[in-house]
Every structure is written in structure tokens, then in C-alpha cells.
C-alpha positions in Angstrom: 21.9 -20.8 -4.2 22.1 -20.0 -8.1 20.7 -16.8 -8.4 17.9 -14.8 -6.9 15.2 -14.9 -9.7 12.9 -12.0 -7.9 15.8 -9.5 -8.8 15.0 -8.7 -12.5 11.4 -9.5 -14.1 11.1 -12.6 -14.3 10.8 -13.1 -17.9 14.3 -12.1 -18.5 15.5 -14.3 -17.1 16.1 -16.9 -19.6 19.3 -16.2 -21.3 18.4 -14.4 -24.7 19.1 -15.7 -28.0 16.5 -13.1 -29.9 16.2 -9.6 -28.0 16.3 -7.3 -31.2 15.4 -4.3 -28.6 18.9 -4.9 -26.0 21.2 -3.8 -29.1 19.3 -0.7 -28.9 19.2 2.6 -26.9 15.8 2.7 -27.4 14.8 -0.3 -25.8 16.3 1.0 -22.5 12.9 1.0 -20.2 11.6 4.5 -19.3 9.1 5.6 -17.5 5.6 5.8 -19.7 4.2 9.1 -20.6 1.9 11.3 -18.7 -0.7 9.5 -21.0 -0.8 6.0 -19.6 -2.4 7.5 -16.7 -5.3 7.3 -18.5 -7.4 3.9 -19.0 -5.7 1.6 -21.7 -9.1 0.7 -23.2 -8.5 2.4 -25.9 -5.5 0.4 -27.2 -5.9 -1.8 -29.7 -4.6 -4.9 -27.8 -5.0 -4.0 -24.3 -2.5 -5.8 -22.0 -3.7 -9.6 -21.1 -6.4 -9.5 -23.5 -7.4 -11.7 -26.1 -6.0 -9.4 -28.6 -2.6 -9.3 -27.5 -2.5 -13.1 -26.8 -3.7 -13.2 -30.7 -1.0 -11.1 -32.0 1.7 -12.9 -29.9 0.8 -16.4 -31.6 0.6 -14.6 -34.8 3.9 -13.3 -34.4 5.3 -17.3 -34.1 3.2 -18.5 -37.1 5.4 -15.9 -38.6 8.6 -17.0 -36.7 7.5 -20.8 -38.4 6.6 -19.9 -41.7 10.3 -17.4 -42.2 8.6 -14.2 -41.9 11.4 -13.1 -40.0 11.4 -9.9 -41.9 7.8 -9.4 -41.2 8.2 -9.5 -37.9 11.2 -7.1 -37.5 9.0 -4.9 -39.2 6.5 -5.2 -36.4 8.7 -3.2 -34.1 8.4 0.1 -32.7 10.4 2.7 -35.5 13.2 3.9 -32.9 13.9 -0.1 -33.2 14.6 -0.2 -36.3 16.3 2.4 -37.0 19.4 0.6 -37.5 19.8 -1.2 -40.5 22.5 -3.6 -39.4 20.9 -4.4 -36.4 17.8 -6.0 -38.4 19.8 -7.9 -40.9 21.8 -10.0 -37.8 17.3 -10.3 -36.6 16.8 -11.6 -39.7 19.6 -13.8 -40.3 19.2 -15.2 -36.8 15.6 -16.1 -37.5 16.5 -18.0 -40.5 19.3 -20.1 -38.8 17.6 -21.0 -35.7 13.8 -21.7 -37.9 16.7 -24.7 -40.3 17.8 -25.9 -37.0 14.7 -26.6 -35.5 12.8 -27.8 -37.7 8.9 -27.2 -37.8 7.1 -27.4 -34.8 5.4 -30.8 -33.8 3.8 -30.1 -30.8 2.6 -27.1 -28.5 3.8 -28.6 -25.0 2.3 -25.2 -23.0 1.3 -21.5 -23.0 0.9 -19.0 -20.7 0.9 -15.0 -20.8 1.8 -12.4 -17.9 1.7 -9.3 -18.0 5.6 -7.0 -18.0 5.6 -5.6 -14.3 6.7 -2.3 -15.7 5.5 -1.8 -18.8 2.0 -2.2 -20.2 3.4 -5.0 -22.2 1.8 -8.8 -22.6 4.2 -11.8 -21.7 3.1 -14.6 -24.2 5.9 -17.9 -23.4 5.1 -21.6 -25.4 6.9 -24.4 -24.6 6.5 -27.0 -27.8 9.0 -29.4 -29.5 10.3 -29.6 -32.5 11.4 -31.9 -35.4 15.6 -31.1 -34.8 15.5 -30.1 -31.1 16.2 -32.7 -28.6 14.9 -30.6 -25.6 11.7 -28.6 -25.6 12.1 -24.8 -26.9 11.2 -21.4 -25.4 9.1 -19.1 -27.3 8.8 -15.4 -25.6 6.7 -13.1 -27.3 6.0 -9.4 -25.9 3.4 -7.5 -27.4 2.7 -3.3 -26.6 -0.8 -1.7 -27.0 0.0 -0.8 -30.1 0.5 -4.7 -31.7 4.2 -4.1 -31.7 7.0 -6.3 -30.6 8.7 -5.2 -27.4 10.6 -8.4 -27.6 11.2 -11.8 -29.2 12.8 -15.1 -28.2 13.7 -18.4 -29.0 15.5 -20.6 -26.8 16.1 -24.3 -25.9 14.3 -25.1 -22.7 15.7 -28.0 -20.0 14.9 -28.3 -16.4 17.7 -28.8 -14.1 16.4 -31.8 -11.6 13.9 -30.6 -8.7 15.4 -33.3 -6.2 14.2 -35.0 -3.6 10.8 -33.1 -2.5 9.7 -32.7 -6.3 6.5 -35.5 -4.8 6.7 -33.8 -1.1 3.0 -33.7 0.1 2.7 -30.9 3.2 0.3 -31.2 5.8 -0.2 -27.7 6.5 -3.2 -27.9 4.1 -2.3 -24.5 3.1 -4.8 -21.6 1.8 -3.9 -18.5 -0.2 -2.0 -15.8 1.3 -4.1 -13.1 0.4 -7.9 -12.5 -0.5 -9.2 -12.2 -4.0 -8.6 -13.1 -7.5 -4.5 -12.5 -7.8 -2.4 -13.8 -11.3 -0.3 -16.9 -10.4 3.3 -14.7 -11.7 5.6 -17.5 -10.8 4.8 -21.3 -9.7 4.3 -24.6 -10.4 7.1 -27.3 -11.7 9.3 -26.8 -14.6 11.6 -23.4 -15.3 9.1 -22.9 -18.4 6.2 -22.2 -15.5 8.5 -21.0 -12.4 12.2 -19.4 -12.9 12.4 -20.0 -9.2 13.0 -24.2 -10.9 16.9 -22.5 -11.4 17.5 -21.4 -8.0 19.3 -23.9 -5.1 17.6 -22.2 -2.3 14.2 -21.5 -3.7 12.8 -24.2 -5.7 9.3 -24.1 -5.5 8.7 -20.4 -4.6 5.6 -18.8 -5.9 5.2 -15.2 -6.8 1.6 -14.3 -6.8 0.5 -10.3 -8.8 -3.1 -8.1 -8.5 -3.8 -6.7 -11.9 -6.8 -4.5 -13.0 -7.9 -5.0 -16.7 -4.8 -6.8 -16.8 -2.5 -4.3 -15.5 -1.0 -4.8 -12.1 -0.3 -1.5 -12.0 -1.3 2.3 -12.8 0.1 4.9 -14.5 3.6 5.0 -15.3 4.4 2.0 -12.5 7.5 4.5 -11.1 5.9 4.5 -7.6 4.6 1.6 -5.1 1.7 3.6 -5.1 0.3 2.9 -8.7 0.9 -1.0 -7.9 -2.5 -2.0 -7.1 -1.3 -5.1 -4.2 1.5 -2.9 -2.6 -0.5 -2.5 0.6 -2.5 -5.4 0.1 -2.6 -7.7 3.5 -0.3 -11.1 3.0 -2.2 -13.8 5.3 -1.0 -15.9 7.1 -1.7 -19.5 5.0 -2.0 -21.6 8.1 -2.1 -22.1 11.9 1.4 -21.2 13.4 4.3 -19.7 15.7 6.5 -16.5 14.6 10.2 -17.4 14.6 11.7 -14.8 12.5 10.4 -10.9 11.6 12.6 -8.8 9.9 10.3 -5.1 9.4 13.1 -1.7 9.1 14.0 -2.4 5.3 13.0 0.5 3.2 11.0 -0.2 0.2 12.5 -0.5 -3.6 11.5 2.3 -6.3 10.0 0.5 -8.5 12.9 -1.5 -10.9 15.6 -0.8 -9.0 15.9 -4.0 -6.4 18.0 -3.5 -3.5 20.4 -7.4 -3.7 21.5 -6.2 0.1 18.7 -7.6 1.7 17.2 -10.3 -1.0 14.5 -11.2 1.6 13.9 -7.9 2.3 10.8 -7.4 5.2 9.6 -10.9 6.0 7.8 -13.1 8.4 8.7 -16.9 8.3 6.1 -18.7 10.6 6.7 -22.7 12.2 3.6 -24.8 11.3 3.8 -28.4 12.6 5.7 -31.5 10.7 8.9 -29.0 10.4 6.7 -27.4 7.5 7.7 -23.7 7.3 5.8 -20.5 6.3 8.3 -17.5 4.7 6.9 -14.6 3.1 9.4 -11.8 2.1 9.8 -8.2 0.2 7.0 -7.0 2.6 5.8 -3.4 3.1 8.1 -1.1 5.6 7.0 -1.6 9.2 3.5 -3.7 8.0 4.4 -6.6 10.0 2.7 -6.0 13.2 3.4 -9.6 15.0 6.8 -10.5 17.1 8.9 -13.4 17.5 6.5 -16.5 19.2 3.4 -14.8 18.2 1.1 -17.1 18.1 -1.2 -17.1 14.7 -4.3 -18.4 12.7 -4.5 -19.5 9.5 -6.2 -15.7 7.4 -4.7 -13.7 10.0 -3.1 -10.8 8.5 1.0 -10.8 8.8 1.5 -7.9 6.8 1.1 -6.1 3.9 2.4 -6.5 0.1 5.7 -4.9 -0.4 9.0 -3.9 -2.8 11.7 -4.4 -0.3 14.8 -6.3 -0.9 15.7 -8.0 -4.1 12.3 -7.4 -5.7 11.8 -4.8 -8.9 7.8 -4.6 -8.1 5.5 -5.1 -5.3 4.3 -8.7 -5.5 3.4 -11.1 -2.4 6.3 -13.7 -2.6 5.6 -17.4 -0.7 7.5 -20.1 -0.4 7.1 -23.1 1.6 10.6 -25.1 3.7 11.6 -27.3 5.5 13.5 -25.3 8.3 13.7 -22.1 9.6 17.4 -21.2 7.8 19.6 -23.7 10.2 21.4 -25.0 8.6 20.7 -25.2 5.1 17.1 -24.6 3.6 14.8 -26.6 1.2 11.8 -25.4 -0.1 8.7 -27.7 -0.5 5.8 -27.5 -3.1 3.3 -26.6 -1.7 -0.6 -27.5 -2.3 -2.7 -25.0 -1.5 -6.8 -26.5 -0.3 -10.0 -25.1 -1.3 -9.0 -22.6 -3.5 -10.1 -21.4 -7.5 -8.3 -21.6 -10.1 -9.5 -20.0 -13.7 -12.8 -20.1 -12.1 -12.6 -23.7 -11.3 -13.0 -25.2 -7.6 -9.5 -26.8 -6.5 -10.1 -29.0 -3.4 -6.3 -29.6 -3.0 -4.2 -28.6 -5.4 -0.5 -26.8 -6.7 -0.4 -23.5 -8.5 0.5 -22.8 -12.1 1.5 -19.9 -14.1 -0.4 -18.3 -15.7 -3.6 -18.6 -13.5 -6.0 -16.7 -11.9 -6.0 -17.8 -8.1 -8.5 -16.7 -4.9 -9.6 -18.5 -2.3 -13.0 -20.3 -2.2 -15.9 -19.4 -0.5 -14.9 -21.9 2.4 -12.6 -18.9 3.4 -13.4 -17.0 5.7 -10.8 -13.7 4.5 -13.0 -10.8 3.0 -12.4 -9.6 -0.3 -9.4 -7.3 -1.1 -10.5 -3.6 -1.3 -10.4 -2.2 -4.3 -7.5 0.9 -4.5 -9.2 3.9 -5.4 
């Protein structure tokens, strides 16, 4: 396996050509002040809002216009204390703009929240006149409108292999109740960082949001994340073939690489298809080996165990129980809603808000008090 994407926040997986905060001690993640526990509805650029997305697009337009100094001026004051860092940042942006030439096509865009801070992450995949491969730009904007990160790099995806066009037979349902964000999912590295791994190429992450945020308060405790403790459901009928249940949950931002899957359950379906649900909450799996489950049955709770940086539901369809090798398979879900539109059969993609359709018998997710 190449690396474990869920061991760090997904947007930070890409090697950074420009990320000015990395050179400043102030850039290291710290707990938000106590005031963050209050609603952020007063913020100028709330997380995942249209205002935040437009702010990020405007910053990208500054890059296209060669306004590196103007972008640097939008970083928080603590990051701008080093004049030398500012000169390097502006010079590097200018060099990149010259090498890339003008943007000729916007291939894709998506937005997602940063998992540990109140920041909107805007990602843009583009074609440039002088670039032989597509270019990914990631712009991070906090609720004040400050730039929290600005990354530009060529992006090419590794070959997806012989499973890329696989059509499953299990007729899967989404493994949760209510509407969740697809945090990682789809084909190509731009939408799914798991594409760079050997055995999790088509894995998917989902997070539960409220007012665009995955958490309340300062994101220092798992209980502050809206998805923590939410029921995780069987995607299809099957037989339990493996369970791990006794691994403690990590504090947010402190993954444990010793047992990457953490607490997990593996369910065997027919036709050599298996559903793997990992990083579950400690002691939340009440099933055992050889138990039979029906689609929609609770099989555990969303947790933060193993090599997980923050609570989320991690799902993978695969072609074996793990011996001798495991190959990840694209998962097609049935009768779901994506961004408000019904999908009879399809694959989810990063940035979509998804839920099971009205035909689902699963109840809505309870609201966290």
C-alpha cells in the first residue's frame, strides 16, 4: 500500500508547492478559542457558504491576474510577519503563472470543510495552456475571509487498473441515515485521494455537517463532531466475517497508525463482494462472526479509531476478505439523493450531499443536542 489517506486530513495529502502557512509556527493547528463554541452565523464567510466559495474563487482570479502580493495580503497577520516568506510566496506564484500560462478550461470544482478548523476548502481542477497535465488548485478560506492555504500543483492520477469499470451486484444503500457530505469519493485523485493507494483505491469517506461544519465548539473532543456515535448501517444483506471492537478512539487530530482500520466490521455479500466499514467507535459493534445482517441494520457507530484524524464513516467495497490480497471495487449505490436530485443507480463523488431516497426504510439521523 502506498499510504493511508485517512491518517491525515485529506486535503493536505497533496504535496504542497505553495502553502505559505507551512513556514510559520502560527500555521500549526491549535484549538479554537472558547468563543468558537458559539454559533458562527455572524461570520462574514461561514464554512461551506456561497460567500466563502466566492471568496476562494476571487483569490484564484488574483492568481490568474498575477496578483501574488494581493493574495499574500489576505493571509492572517501572524503569517505575514516574515517579509522574507512573503517575497518567496509572491515570487513562486509569479513563476508558476508564467510556466502554466493562461487557464483554458475549468474541469471540475468542489468545496468541503476542513475537518479540524472552521475553514472552507475550495478545490479547482484546470487545464492551462502550457501544462501537459491538469492542474489542481486548493484555496482555504477561514470565516473571516483570510487565506488559510493556497496550493497549486500539476495533478495526474495513477491508472485505476482492471477494476475501474466494475459493476457490483449487491445493490448497495448508503451506510447511514440522513444527509451526509461525500468527503472523499469518486474516480481520479482530484475527487478521491484514496486513488493513490494500492488497496483502497475506491474507498469513500462521509461526514455529517450542520450549518456547513462537521463539529461544534473547538474540535478537541470527538463528541463535538456531529457524526460521532451516529449509527452505521449495513449497505446490503450479508454475513459478518470479521469484527474488531476494542480499540480506543483517538483525540481529534491524533491518529494512531498501529491498527489503521481501528474498530471495523467486514460483511460478506454474494458474488465475492464484501463491505468494509472501519474506524468505528470503540465497543459499538454488537455483532460477531457469522451473524447475519439485513440491509439497513445498525452494525456499529461512527467513531475515530485507528489511523483516523477525525470522526467520519469510512466505507469500501472489496473483492475478498483480505487473504491473500484485497482489491477495492467501485461501489454503486441505489435509490439515493445527490445534491437534491434522485439517483436510481450511481457512484457518489466528493463534494456531493447525499442521502438514501424515500424508498429507504431507515429513520432520519437524530439531531445532536
